PDB file with one MODEL, atoms N, CA, C and O in Angstrom:
MODEL        1
ATOM      1  N   MET A   1      85.502 101.501  71.084  1.00  0.00           N
ATOM      2  CA  MET A   1      86.220 102.505  71.967  1.00  0.00           C
ATOM      3  C   MET A   1      87.154 101.470  71.827  1.00  0.00           C
ATOM      4  O   MET A   1      87.298 100.358  71.319  1.00  0.00           O
ATOM      5  N   ARG A   2      87.976 102.692  72.792  1.00  0.00           N
ATOM      6  CA  ARG A   2      89.457 101.269  72.443  1.00  0.00           C
ATOM      7  C   ARG A   2      89.985 101.423  74.430  1.00  0.00           C
ATOM      8  O   ARG A   2      91.076 101.668  74.945  1.00  0.00           O
ATOM      9  N   ARG A   3      89.533 101.329  74.629  1.00  0.00           N
ATOM     10  CA  ARG A   3      89.755 100.503  76.380  1.00  0.00           C
ATOM     11  C   ARG A   3      89.524  99.163  76.331  1.00  0.00           C
ATOM     12  O   ARG A   3      88.563  98.773  75.667  1.00  0.00           O
ATOM     13  N   THR A   4      90.360  98.218  77.022  1.00  0.00           N
ATOM     14  CA  THR A   4      90.067  97.368  76.587  1.00  0.00           C
ATOM     15  C   THR A   4      90.652  96.688  78.273  1.00  0.00           C
ATOM     16  O   THR A   4      91.374  97.216  79.119  1.00  0.00           O
ATOM     17  N   TYR A   5      89.857  95.106  78.248  1.00  0.00           N
ATOM     18  CA  TYR A   5      89.713  94.244  79.399  1.00  0.00           C
ATOM     19  C   TYR A   5      91.582  93.063  79.788  1.00  0.00           C
ATOM     20  O   TYR A   5      92.343  92.562  80.616  1.00  0.00           O
ATOM     21  N   GLU A   6      91.364  93.226  78.863  1.00  0.00           N
ATOM     22  CA  GLU A   6      92.718  92.929  78.402  1.00  0.00           C
ATOM     23  C   GLU A   6      94.155  93.148  77.182  1.00  0.00           C
ATOM     24  O   GLU A   6      94.982  93.653  76.422  1.00  0.00           O
ATOM     25  N   GLY A   7      93.971  92.917  77.370  1.00  0.00           N
ATOM     26  CA  GLY A   7      95.847  92.950  76.580  1.00  0.00           C
ATOM     27  C   GLY A   7      97.060  92.258  76.822  1.00  0.00           C
ATOM     28  O   GLY A   7      97.466  91.491  77.695  1.00  0.00           O
ATOM     29  N   LYS A   8      97.599  92.851  75.598  1.00  0.00           N
ATOM     30  CA  LYS A   8      99.510  91.595  75.778  1.00  0.00           C
ATOM     31  C   LYS A   8     100.429  92.474  76.300  1.00  0.00           C
ATOM     32  O   LYS A   8     100.183  93.672  76.440  1.00  0.00           O
ATOM     33  N   SER A   9     101.586  91.900  76.629  1.00  0.00           N
ATOM     34  CA  SER A   9     102.250  92.536  76.553  1.00  0.00           C
ATOM     35  C   SER A   9     103.985  92.645  75.659  1.00  0.00           C
ATOM     36  O   SER A   9     104.867  91.869  75.293  1.00  0.00           O
ATOM     37  N   GLY A  10     103.618  94.565  75.643  1.00  0.00           N
ATOM     38  CA  GLY A  10     104.260  95.908  74.102  1.00  0.00           C
ATOM     39  C   GLY A  10     102.546  96.289  74.223  1.00  0.00           C
ATOM     40  O   GLY A  10     102.087  97.418  74.399  1.00  0.00           O
ATOM     41  N   ASP A  11     102.139  95.624  74.146  1.00  0.00           N
ATOM     42  CA  ASP A  11     100.255  96.391  73.592  1.00  0.00           C
ATOM     43  C   ASP A  11     100.808  98.518  74.470  1.00  0.00           C
ATOM     44  O   ASP A  11     100.911  98.763  75.672  1.00  0.00           O
ATOM     45  N   TYR A  12     101.004  99.480  73.359  1.00  0.00           N
ATOM     46  CA  TYR A  12     101.238 100.858  74.412  1.00  0.00           C
ATOM     47  C   TYR A  12     100.473 100.990  74.885  1.00  0.00           C
ATOM     48  O   TYR A  12      99.495 100.469  74.348  1.00  0.00           O
ATOM     49  N   VAL A  13     100.260 101.556  75.894  1.00  0.00           N
ATOM     50  CA  VAL A  13      98.192 101.925  76.321  1.00  0.00           C
ATOM     51  C   VAL A  13      98.569 103.181  77.615  1.00  0.00           C
ATOM     52  O   VAL A  13      99.464 103.898  78.061  1.00  0.00           O
ATOM     53  N   LEU A  14      97.344 102.846  77.752  1.00  0.00           N
ATOM     54  CA  LEU A  14      97.336 104.728  78.931  1.00  0.00           C
ATOM     55  C   LEU A  14      96.357 103.943  79.846  1.00  0.00           C
ATOM     56  O   LEU A  14      95.211 103.613  79.541  1.00  0.00           O
ATOM     57  N   CYS A  15      97.109 103.658  81.220  1.00  0.00           N
ATOM     58  CA  CYS A  15      96.031 102.970  82.120  1.00  0.00           C
ATOM     59  C   CYS A  15      96.604 104.659  83.233  1.00  0.00           C
ATOM     60  O   CYS A  15      97.496 105.508  83.229  1.00  0.00           O
ATOM     61  N   CYS A  16      95.513 104.330  83.930  1.00  0.00           N
ATOM     62  CA  CYS A  16      94.548 105.199  84.574  1.00  0.00           C
ATOM     63  C   CYS A  16      93.893 104.478  85.443  1.00  0.00           C
ATOM     64  O   CYS A  16      93.322 103.437  85.119  1.00  0.00           O
ATOM     65  N   LYS A  17      93.905 105.097  87.016  1.00  0.00           N
ATOM     66  CA  LYS A  17      93.103 104.574  88.095  1.00  0.00           C
ATOM     67  C   LYS A  17      91.154 104.724  88.380  1.00  0.00           C
ATOM     68  O   LYS A  17      90.467 104.200  89.257  1.00  0.00           O
ATOM     69  N   TYR A  18      90.609 105.983  86.824  1.00  0.00           N
ATOM     70  CA  TYR A  18      89.256 104.752  87.086  1.00  0.00           C
ATOM     71  C   TYR A  18      88.805 106.092  85.681  1.00  0.00           C
ATOM     72  O   TYR A  18      89.217 107.242  85.831  1.00  0.00           O
ATOM     73  N   ALA A  19      87.913 105.691  84.360  1.00  0.00           N
ATOM     74  CA  ALA A  19      87.985 106.078  83.592  1.00  0.00           C
ATOM     75  C   ALA A  19      87.688 107.228  82.816  1.00  0.00           C
ATOM     76  O   ALA A  19      87.761 107.268  81.588  1.00  0.00           O
ATOM     77  N   ASP A  20      87.368 108.114  83.521  1.00  0.00           N
ATOM     78  CA  ASP A  20      87.103 109.796  83.717  1.00  0.00           C
ATOM     79  C   ASP A  20      88.405 110.170  83.420  1.00  0.00           C
ATOM     80  O   ASP A  20      88.666 111.306  83.816  1.00  0.00           O
ATOM     81  N   ARG A  21      89.365 109.558  82.820  1.00  0.00           N
ATOM     82  CA  ARG A  21      90.724 109.833  82.730  1.00  0.00           C
ATOM     83  C   ARG A  21      90.723 111.593  83.382  1.00  0.00           C
ATOM     84  O   ARG A  21      91.013 112.558  82.674  1.00  0.00           O
ATOM     85  N   ASP A  22      90.383 111.673  84.656  1.00  0.00           N
ATOM     86  CA  ASP A  22      91.181 113.013  85.825  1.00  0.00           C
ATOM     87  C   ASP A  22      92.549 112.749  85.787  1.00  0.00           C
ATOM     88  O   ASP A  22      93.159 111.735  86.127  1.00  0.00           O
ATOM     89  N   PRO A  23      93.088 114.187  85.160  1.00  0.00           N
ATOM     90  CA  PRO A  23      94.157 114.225  84.999  1.00  0.00           C
ATOM     91  C   PRO A  23      95.130 114.064  86.839  1.00  0.00           C
ATOM     92  O   PRO A  23      96.217 113.564  87.130  1.00  0.00           O
ATOM     93  N   GLN A  24      93.922 114.851  87.791  1.00  0.00           N
ATOM     94  CA  GLN A  24      94.964 114.194  89.313  1.00  0.00           C
ATOM     95  C   GLN A  24      94.535 112.933  90.458  1.00  0.00           C
ATOM     96  O   GLN A  24      94.713 112.663  91.646  1.00  0.00           O
ATOM     97  N   ASP A  25      93.793 112.328  89.141  1.00  0.00           N
ATOM     98  CA  ASP A  25      94.106 110.722  90.005  1.00  0.00           C
ATOM     99  C   ASP A  25      95.697 110.602  88.619  1.00  0.00           C
ATOM    100  O   ASP A  25      96.278 111.359  87.841  1.00  0.00           O
ATOM    101  N   GLY A  26      95.781 108.684  89.194  1.00  0.00           N
ATOM    102  CA  GLY A  26      96.866 108.931  88.747  1.00  0.00           C
ATOM    103  C   GLY A  26      96.960 107.785  87.592  1.00  0.00           C
ATOM    104  O   GLY A  26      96.405 106.711  87.822  1.00  0.00           O
ATOM    105  N   TRP A  27      97.526 107.945  86.573  1.00  0.00           N
ATOM    106  CA  TRP A  27      97.642 107.620  84.632  1.00  0.00           C
ATOM    107  C   TRP A  27      98.703 107.492  84.670  1.00  0.00           C
ATOM    108  O   TRP A  27      99.188 107.679  85.785  1.00  0.00           O
ATOM    109  N   GLN A  28      99.742 107.089  83.465  1.00  0.00           N
ATOM    110  CA  GLN A  28     100.470 106.744  83.026  1.00  0.00           C
ATOM    111  C   GLN A  28     100.519 106.534  81.762  1.00  0.00           C
ATOM    112  O   GLN A  28      99.356 106.771  81.435  1.00  0.00           O
ATOM    113  N   VAL A  29     101.318 106.122  80.408  1.00  0.00           N
ATOM    114  CA  VAL A  29     102.055 106.560  79.851  1.00  0.00           C
ATOM    115  C   VAL A  29     102.762 105.698  78.862  1.00  0.00           C
ATOM    116  O   VAL A  29     103.700 106.187  78.232  1.00  0.00           O
ATOM    117  N   GLY A  30     102.354 104.294  78.640  1.00  0.00           N
ATOM    118  CA  GLY A  30     103.639 103.137  78.620  1.00  0.00           C
ATOM    119  C   GLY A  30     103.452 101.197  77.571  1.00  0.00           C
ATOM    120  O   GLY A  30     102.389 100.585  77.675  1.00  0.00           O
ATOM    121  N   PHE A  31     104.073 100.886  77.121  1.00  0.00           N
ATOM    122  CA  PHE A  31     104.091  99.741  77.458  1.00  0.00           C
ATOM    123  C   PHE A  31     103.276  98.698  78.694  1.00  0.00           C
ATOM    124  O   PHE A  31     103.224  98.809  79.919  1.00  0.00           O
ATOM    125  N   LEU A  32     102.774  97.811  77.876  1.00  0.00           N
ATOM    126  CA  LEU A  32     101.830  96.882  79.235  1.00  0.00           C
ATOM    127  C   LEU A  32     102.873  95.316  79.994  1.00  0.00           C
ATOM    128  O   LEU A  32     102.912  94.101  79.801  1.00  0.00           O
ATOM    129  N   ASP A  33     103.047  95.570  80.219  1.00  0.00           N
ATOM    130  CA  ASP A  33     104.158  94.756  80.975  1.00  0.00           C
ATOM    131  C   ASP A  33     103.415  92.813  81.021  1.00  0.00           C
ATOM    132  O   ASP A  33     103.863  91.724  80.660  1.00  0.00           O
ATOM    133  N   ARG A  34     102.079  93.300  81.690  1.00  0.00           N
ATOM    134  CA  ARG A  34     101.254  91.703  81.797  1.00  0.00           C
ATOM    135  C   ARG A  34      99.728  92.060  82.443  1.00  0.00           C
ATOM    136  O   ARG A  34      99.652  93.153  83.004  1.00  0.00           O
ATOM    137  N   VAL A  35      98.514  91.228  82.409  1.00  0.00           N
ATOM    138  CA  VAL A  35      97.504  92.226  82.880  1.00  0.00           C
ATOM    139  C   VAL A  35      96.979  90.525  84.218  1.00  0.00           C
ATOM    140  O   VAL A  35      96.902  89.336  83.910  1.00  0.00           O
ATOM    141  N   GLU A  36      96.807  91.001  85.201  1.00  0.00           N
ATOM    142  CA  GLU A  36      96.520  89.967  85.698  1.00  0.00           C
ATOM    143  C   GLU A  36      95.229  90.414  86.761  1.00  0.00           C
ATOM    144  O   GLU A  36      95.132  91.434  87.444  1.00  0.00           O
ATOM    145  N   ASP A  37      93.906  88.789  86.579  1.00  0.00           N
ATOM    146  CA  ASP A  37      93.421  89.505  87.582  1.00  0.00           C
ATOM    147  C   ASP A  37      92.288  90.954  87.496  1.00  0.00           C
ATOM    148  O   ASP A  37      91.432  91.518  88.178  1.00  0.00           O
ATOM    149  N   GLY A  38      92.934  91.055  86.242  1.00  0.00           N
ATOM    150  CA  GLY A  38      91.245  92.383  85.894  1.00  0.00           C
ATOM    151  C   GLY A  38      92.764  93.772  86.058  1.00  0.00           C
ATOM    152  O   GLY A  38      92.836  94.646  85.193  1.00  0.00           O
ATOM    153  N   LEU A  39      93.674  93.741  87.088  1.00  0.00           N
ATOM    154  CA  LEU A  39      95.145  94.923  87.079  1.00  0.00           C
ATOM    155  C   LEU A  39      95.757  94.944  86.193  1.00  0.00           C
ATOM    156  O   LEU A  39      96.216  93.815  86.017  1.00  0.00           O
ATOM    157  N   PHE A  40      96.215  95.921  85.123  1.00  0.00           N
ATOM    158  CA  PHE A  40      96.645  96.188  83.989  1.00  0.00           C
ATOM    159  C   PHE A  40      98.246  96.482  85.112  1.00  0.00           C
ATOM    160  O   PHE A  40      98.259  96.989  86.233  1.00  0.00           O
ATOM    161  N   TYR A  41      99.062  96.120  84.557  1.00  0.00           N
ATOM    162  CA  TYR A  41     100.710  96.858  85.282  1.00  0.00           C
ATOM    163  C   TYR A  41     102.316  97.017  83.659  1.00  0.00           C
ATOM    164  O   TYR A  41     103.122  96.607  82.824  1.00  0.00           O
ATOM    165  N   LEU A  42     101.789  97.720  84.224  1.00  0.00           N
ATOM    166  CA  LEU A  42     102.918  98.834  82.869  1.00  0.00           C
ATOM    167  C   LEU A  42     105.155  97.971  82.929  1.00  0.00           C
ATOM    168  O   LEU A  42     105.631  97.400  83.910  1.00  0.00           O
ATOM    169  N   ARG A  43     105.657  98.144  82.026  1.00  0.00           N
ATOM    170  CA  ARG A  43     107.129  98.414  82.632  1.00  0.00           C
ATOM    171  C   ARG A  43     106.888  99.555  83.270  1.00  0.00           C
ATOM    172  O   ARG A  43     106.036 100.442  83.326  1.00  0.00           O
ATOM    173  N   LYS A  44     108.723  99.009  84.101  1.00  0.00           N
ATOM    174  CA  LYS A  44     108.659 100.551  84.551  1.00  0.00           C
ATOM    175  C   LYS A  44     107.353 101.301  85.936  1.00  0.00           C
ATOM    176  O   LYS A  44     107.668 102.130  86.790  1.00  0.00           O
ATOM    177  N   PRO A  45     106.621 100.981  85.840  1.00  0.00           N
ATOM    178  CA  PRO A  45     105.252 101.803  86.670  1.00  0.00           C
ATOM    179  C   PRO A  45     106.549 102.709  87.509  1.00  0.00           C
ATOM    180  O   PRO A  45     107.765 102.539  87.594  1.00  0.00           O
ATOM    181  N   LEU A  46     105.784 103.527  87.944  1.00  0.00           N
ATOM    182  CA  LEU A  46     105.090 104.998  88.643  1.00  0.00           C
ATOM    183  C   LEU A  46     104.539 104.528  89.706  1.00  0.00           C
ATOM    184  O   LEU A  46     104.939 104.926  90.800  1.00  0.00           O
ATOM    185  N   ARG A  47     103.216 103.314  89.586  1.00  0.00           N
ATOM    186  CA  ARG A  47     101.996 103.993  90.403  1.00  0.00           C
ATOM    187  C   ARG A  47     102.599 101.534  90.053  1.00  0.00           C
ATOM    188  O   ARG A  47     103.241 101.065  89.113  1.00  0.00           O
ATOM    189  N   ARG A  48     102.110 100.938  91.020  1.00  0.00           N
ATOM    190  CA  ARG A  48     101.811  99.871  90.932  1.00  0.00           C
ATOM    191  C   ARG A  48     100.896  98.937  89.401  1.00  0.00           C
ATOM    192  O   ARG A  48     101.183  98.467  88.301  1.00  0.00           O
ATOM    193  N   TYR A  49     100.211  99.039  89.917  1.00  0.00           N
ATOM    194  CA  TYR A  49      98.536  98.578  88.404  1.00  0.00           C
ATOM    195  C   TYR A  49      97.887  99.836  88.730  1.00  0.00           C
ATOM    196  O   TYR A  49      98.079 100.812  89.456  1.00  0.00           O
ATOM    197  N   PHE A  50      96.686  99.226  87.541  1.00  0.00           N
ATOM    198  CA  PHE A  50      95.881 100.571  87.201  1.00  0.00           C
ATOM    199  C   PHE A  50      95.036  99.809  87.487  1.00  0.00           C
ATOM    200  O   PHE A  50      95.391  98.912  88.252  1.00  0.00           O
ATOM    201  N   LYS A  51      93.014  99.809  86.847  1.00  0.00           N
ATOM    202  CA  LYS A  51      92.457  99.580  87.122  1.00  0.00           C
ATOM    203  C   LYS A  51      91.671  99.272  85.559  1.00  0.00           C
ATOM    204  O   LYS A  51      90.975  98.275  85.365  1.00  0.00           O
ATOM    205  N   VAL A  52      92.029 100.685  84.176  1.00  0.00           N
ATOM    206  CA  VAL A  52      91.292 101.401  83.163  1.00  0.00           C
ATOM    207  C   VAL A  52      92.402 100.860  82.371  1.00  0.00           C
ATOM    208  O   VAL A  52      93.208 100.465  83.212  1.00  0.00           O
ATOM    209  N   CYS A  53      92.989 100.576  80.913  1.00  0.00           N
ATOM    210  CA  CYS A  53      93.522 100.716  80.255  1.00  0.00           C
ATOM    211  C   CYS A  53      93.202 100.916  78.971  1.00  0.00           C
ATOM    212  O   CYS A  53      93.099  99.773  78.526  1.00  0.00           O
ATOM    213  N   TYR A  54      92.998 101.614  78.168  1.00  0.00           N
ATOM    214  CA  TYR A  54      92.875 102.490  76.876  1.00  0.00           C
ATOM    215  C   TYR A  54      94.215 101.697  75.831  1.00  0.00           C
ATOM    216  O   TYR A  54      95.364 101.852  76.244  1.00  0.00           O
ATOM    217  N   PHE A  55      94.042 101.012  74.732  1.00  0.00           N
ATOM    218  CA  PHE A  55      94.636 101.279  73.385  1.00  0.00           C
ATOM    219  C   PHE A  55      95.020 102.726  72.831  1.00  0.00           C
ATOM    220  O   PHE A  55      94.144 103.591  72.821  1.00  0.00           O
ATOM    221  N   ILE A  56      96.815 103.127  72.187  1.00  0.00           N
ATOM    222  CA  ILE A  56      96.929 104.827  72.169  1.00  0.00           C
ATOM    223  C   ILE A  56      98.414 104.515  71.107  1.00  0.00           C
ATOM    224  O   ILE A  56      99.185 103.556  71.071  1.00  0.00           O
ATOM    225  N   THR A  57      98.370 105.616  70.433  1.00  0.00           N
ATOM    226  CA  THR A  57      99.128 104.988  68.876  1.00  0.00           C
ATOM    227  C   THR A  57     100.109 106.730  69.868  1.00  0.00           C
ATOM    228  O   THR A  57      99.566 107.644  70.489  1.00  0.00           O
ATOM    229  N   PRO A  58     101.506 106.513  69.598  1.00  0.00           N
ATOM    230  CA  PRO A  58     102.910 106.903  69.563  1.00  0.00           C
ATOM    231  C   PRO A  58     102.557 108.322  69.847  1.00  0.00           C
ATOM    232  O   PRO A  58     102.752 108.997  70.857  1.00  0.00           O
ATOM    233  N   ASN A  59     102.041 108.583  68.815  1.00  0.00           N
ATOM    234  CA  ASN A  59     101.567 110.635  68.972  1.00  0.00           C
ATOM    235  C   ASN A  59     100.595 110.272  69.333  1.00  0.00           C
ATOM    236  O   ASN A  59     100.091 110.417  68.219  1.00  0.00           O
ATOM    237  N   GLU A  60      99.140 109.602  70.376  1.00  0.00           N
ATOM    238  CA  GLU A  60      98.905 110.069  71.002  1.00  0.00           C
ATOM    239  C   GLU A  60      99.225 110.334  72.759  1.00  0.00           C
ATOM    240  O   GLU A  60      98.893 111.318  73.420  1.00  0.00           O
ATOM    241  N   GLY A  61     100.036 109.001  73.261  1.00  0.00           N
ATOM    242  CA  GLY A  61     101.033 109.171  73.992  1.00  0.00           C
ATOM    243  C   GLY A  61     101.852 110.178  73.750  1.00  0.00           C
ATOM    244  O   GLY A  61     102.206 109.139  74.307  1.00  0.00           O
ATOM    245  N   ARG A  62     102.589 111.152  73.502  1.00  0.00           N
ATOM    246  CA  ARG A  62     103.369 111.854  73.200  1.00  0.00           C
ATOM    247  C   ARG A  62     102.844 114.097  73.209  1.00  0.00           C
ATOM    248  O   ARG A  62     103.289 115.235  73.364  1.00  0.00           O
ATOM    249  N   ARG A  63     101.456 113.154  72.867  1.00  0.00           N
ATOM    250  CA  ARG A  63     100.191 114.942  73.068  1.00  0.00           C
ATOM    251  C   ARG A  63     100.129 114.191  74.310  1.00  0.00           C
ATOM    252  O   ARG A  63     101.254 114.411  74.760  1.00  0.00           O
ATOM    253  N   ILE A  64      99.580 113.494  75.101  1.00  0.00           N
ATOM    254  CA  ILE A  64      99.288 113.183  76.914  1.00  0.00           C
ATOM    255  C   ILE A  64     100.216 113.283  77.500  1.00  0.00           C
ATOM    256  O   ILE A  64     100.220 113.334  78.730  1.00  0.00           O
ATOM    257  N   VAL A  65     101.485 113.350  76.608  1.00  0.00           N
ATOM    258  CA  VAL A  65     102.458 112.526  77.824  1.00  0.00           C
ATOM    259  C   VAL A  65     103.685 114.821  78.141  1.00  0.00           C
ATOM    260  O   VAL A  65     104.707 115.153  78.742  1.00  0.00           O
ATOM    261  N   GLU A  66     102.701 115.520  77.346  1.00  0.00           N
ATOM    262  CA  GLU A  66     103.653 116.886  77.390  1.00  0.00           C
ATOM    263  C   GLU A  66     102.107 117.881  77.304  1.00  0.00           C
ATOM    264  O   GLU A  66     102.289 119.073  77.057  1.00  0.00           O
ATOM    265  N   THR A  67     101.031 117.539  77.447  1.00  0.00           N
ATOM    266  CA  THR A  67      99.699 118.833  78.140  1.00  0.00           C
ATOM    267  C   THR A  67     100.126 118.052  79.482  1.00  0.00           C
ATOM    268  O   THR A  67      99.307 118.488  80.290  1.00  0.00           O
ATOM    269  N   SER A  68     100.810 117.296  80.056  1.00  0.00           N
ATOM    270  CA  SER A  68      99.799 115.703  81.630  1.00  0.00           C
ATOM    271  C   SER A  68      98.510 116.202  81.305  1.00  0.00           C
ATOM    272  O   SER A  68      98.361 117.410  81.124  1.00  0.00           O
ATOM    273  N   ASN A  69      97.297 115.185  81.184  1.00  0.00           N
ATOM    274  CA  ASN A  69      96.411 115.655  81.619  1.00  0.00           C
ATOM    275  C   ASN A  69      95.957 114.587  80.172  1.00  0.00           C
ATOM    276  O   ASN A  69      95.878 115.258  79.144  1.00  0.00           O
ATOM    277  N   PRO A  70      95.809 113.825  80.071  1.00  0.00           N
ATOM    278  CA  PRO A  70      95.263 112.217  80.030  1.00  0.00           C
ATOM    279  C   PRO A  70      93.972 112.141  78.794  1.00  0.00           C
ATOM    280  O   PRO A  70      93.657 111.259  77.996  1.00  0.00           O
ATOM    281  N   ARG A  71      93.220 114.025  79.185  1.00  0.00           N
ATOM    282  CA  ARG A  71      91.663 114.082  78.355  1.00  0.00           C
ATOM    283  C   ARG A  71      92.317 114.520  77.297  1.00  0.00           C
ATOM    284  O   ARG A  71      91.709 114.742  76.250  1.00  0.00           O
ATOM    285  N   SER A  72      93.387 114.672  77.388  1.00  0.00           N
ATOM    286  CA  SER A  72      93.695 115.312  75.722  1.00  0.00           C
ATOM    287  C   SER A  72      93.642 114.720  75.024  1.00  0.00           C
ATOM    288  O   SER A  72      93.112 115.261  74.054  1.00  0.00           O
ATOM    289  N   ALA A  73      93.882 113.840  74.872  1.00  0.00           N
ATOM    290  CA  ALA A  73      93.598 112.644  73.631  1.00  0.00           C
ATOM    291  C   ALA A  73      92.242 112.278  73.249  1.00  0.00           C
ATOM    292  O   ALA A  73      91.570 111.994  74.240  1.00  0.00           O
ATOM    293  N   CYS A  74      91.524 112.176  71.989  1.00  0.00           N
ATOM    294  CA  CYS A  74      89.683 111.749  72.426  1.00  0.00           C
ATOM    295  C   CYS A  74      90.961 110.022  71.375  1.00  0.00           C
ATOM    296  O   CYS A  74      91.810 109.862  70.498  1.00  0.00           O
ATOM    297  N   ILE A  75      90.004 109.136  72.559  1.00  0.00           N
ATOM    298  CA  ILE A  75      90.420 108.070  72.673  1.00  0.00           C
ATOM    299  C   ILE A  75      89.333 106.543  72.704  1.00  0.00           C
ATOM    300  O   ILE A  75      89.484 105.405  73.148  1.00  0.00           O
ATOM    301  N   ASN A  76      87.965 107.440  71.807  1.00  0.00           N
ATOM    302  CA  ASN A  76      86.589 106.394  72.293  1.00  0.00           C
ATOM    303  C   ASN A  76      86.566 106.281  70.849  1.00  0.00           C
ATOM    304  O   ASN A  76      85.403 106.351  70.451  1.00  0.00           O
ATOM    305  N   ARG A  77      87.370 106.138  69.951  1.00  0.00           N
ATOM    306  CA  ARG A  77      86.188 105.963  68.669  1.00  0.00           C
ATOM    307  C   ARG A  77      86.925 104.886  67.821  1.00  0.00           C
ATOM    308  O   ARG A  77      86.335 104.641  66.769  1.00  0.00           O
ATOM    309  N   TYR A  78      88.509 103.916  68.102  1.00  0.00           N
ATOM    310  CA  TYR A  78      88.275 102.906  67.537  1.00  0.00           C
ATOM    311  C   TYR A  78      88.703 101.435  68.625  1.00  0.00           C
ATOM    312  O   TYR A  78      89.198 101.547  69.746  1.00  0.00           O
ATOM    313  N   PRO A  79      88.496 100.640  68.213  1.00  0.00           N
ATOM    314  CA  PRO A  79      88.217  99.312  68.840  1.00  0.00           C
ATOM    315  C   PRO A  79      89.906  97.942  68.137  1.00  0.00           C
ATOM    316  O   PRO A  79      90.230  96.805  68.479  1.00  0.00           O
ATOM    317  N   VAL A  80      90.525  99.018  67.019  1.00  0.00           N
ATOM    318  CA  VAL A  80      91.945  98.121  67.033  1.00  0.00           C
ATOM    319  C   VAL A  80      92.970  99.157  68.210  1.00  0.00           C
ATOM    320  O   VAL A  80      92.963 100.197  68.869  1.00  0.00           O
ATOM    321  N   ARG A  81      93.878  97.812  67.808  1.00  0.00           N
ATOM    322  CA  ARG A  81      95.622  98.074  68.749  1.00  0.00           C
ATOM    323  C   ARG A  81      95.780  98.570  67.656  1.00  0.00           C
ATOM    324  O   ARG A  81      95.349  98.067  66.618  1.00  0.00           O
ATOM    325  N   PRO A  82      96.599  99.920  67.747  1.00  0.00           N
ATOM    326  CA  PRO A  82      97.024 100.523  66.720  1.00  0.00           C
ATOM    327  C   PRO A  82      98.740 100.621  67.302  1.00  0.00           C
ATOM    328  O   PRO A  82      99.319 101.347  66.494  1.00  0.00           O
ATOM    329  N   TYR A  83      99.710 100.163  68.376  1.00  0.00           N
ATOM    330  CA  TYR A  83     100.459 100.812  67.852  1.00  0.00           C
ATOM    331  C   TYR A  83     100.857  99.238  69.930  1.00  0.00           C
ATOM    332  O   TYR A  83     100.632  99.345  71.135  1.00  0.00           O
ATOM    333  N   VAL A  84     101.510  98.090  68.969  1.00  0.00           N
ATOM    334  CA  VAL A  84     101.750  96.901  69.410  1.00  0.00           C
ATOM    335  C   VAL A  84     103.937  97.219  69.676  1.00  0.00           C
ATOM    336  O   VAL A  84     104.671  97.862  68.926  1.00  0.00           O
ATOM    337  N   TRP A  85     104.335  96.451  71.018  1.00  0.00           N
ATOM    338  CA  TRP A  85     106.178  96.856  70.251  1.00  0.00           C
ATOM    339  C   TRP A  85     106.786  96.085  70.386  1.00  0.00           C
ATOM    340  O   TRP A  85     107.333  96.112  71.488  1.00  0.00           O
ATOM    341  N   GLU A  86     107.156  94.901  69.501  1.00  0.00           N
ATOM    342  CA  GLU A  86     107.393  94.687  69.295  1.00  0.00           C
ATOM    343  C   GLU A  86     109.679  93.524  69.621  1.00  0.00           C
ATOM    344  O   GLU A  86     110.420  93.344  68.655  1.00  0.00           O
ATOM    345  N   ALA A  87     109.859  93.312  70.301  1.00  0.00           N
ATOM    346  CA  ALA A  87     111.365  92.672  70.373  1.00  0.00           C
ATOM    347  C   ALA A  87     111.605  92.477  68.895  1.00  0.00           C
ATOM    348  O   ALA A  87     111.016  92.310  67.827  1.00  0.00           O
ATOM    349  N   THR A  88     112.885  92.599  69.472  1.00  0.00           N
ATOM    350  CA  THR A  88     113.828  91.649  68.218  1.00  0.00           C
ATOM    351  C   THR A  88     114.603  91.384  68.724  1.00  0.00           C
ATOM    352  O   THR A  88     114.842  91.962  69.784  1.00  0.00           O
ATOM    353  N   ASP A  89     115.331  90.487  68.310  1.00  0.00           N
ATOM    354  CA  ASP A  89     116.611  89.105  68.540  1.00  0.00           C
ATOM    355  C   ASP A  89     118.042  90.708  67.741  1.00  0.00           C
ATOM    356  O   ASP A  89     117.964  91.447  66.760  1.00  0.00           O
ATOM    357  N   GLY A  90     119.443  90.484  69.180  1.00  0.00           N
ATOM    358  CA  GLY A  90     120.036  91.123  68.065  1.00  0.00           C
ATOM    359  C   GLY A  90     120.396  92.709  68.184  1.00  0.00           C
ATOM    360  O   GLY A  90     120.912  93.297  67.234  1.00  0.00           O
TER     361      GLY A  90
ENDMDL
END
């Protein structure tokens, strides 16, 4: 399962208000900024914080955003961190 309870800055994630990934609840795709007290904060958030977080790939993120449905990607079977953004100097 790719749901995570901790993450690092730069992880590409889907964050949701609840684990059922209902499109009517708050959700956002983006890069993780930080995790504090079990709450996930994204860079440039539309929402202040999220309670549930899943690691995703850029293709899954694109599909989720295009369909406006966080359930559109099957994200339950991969235990690895598939994509991490790394800043480069210069």
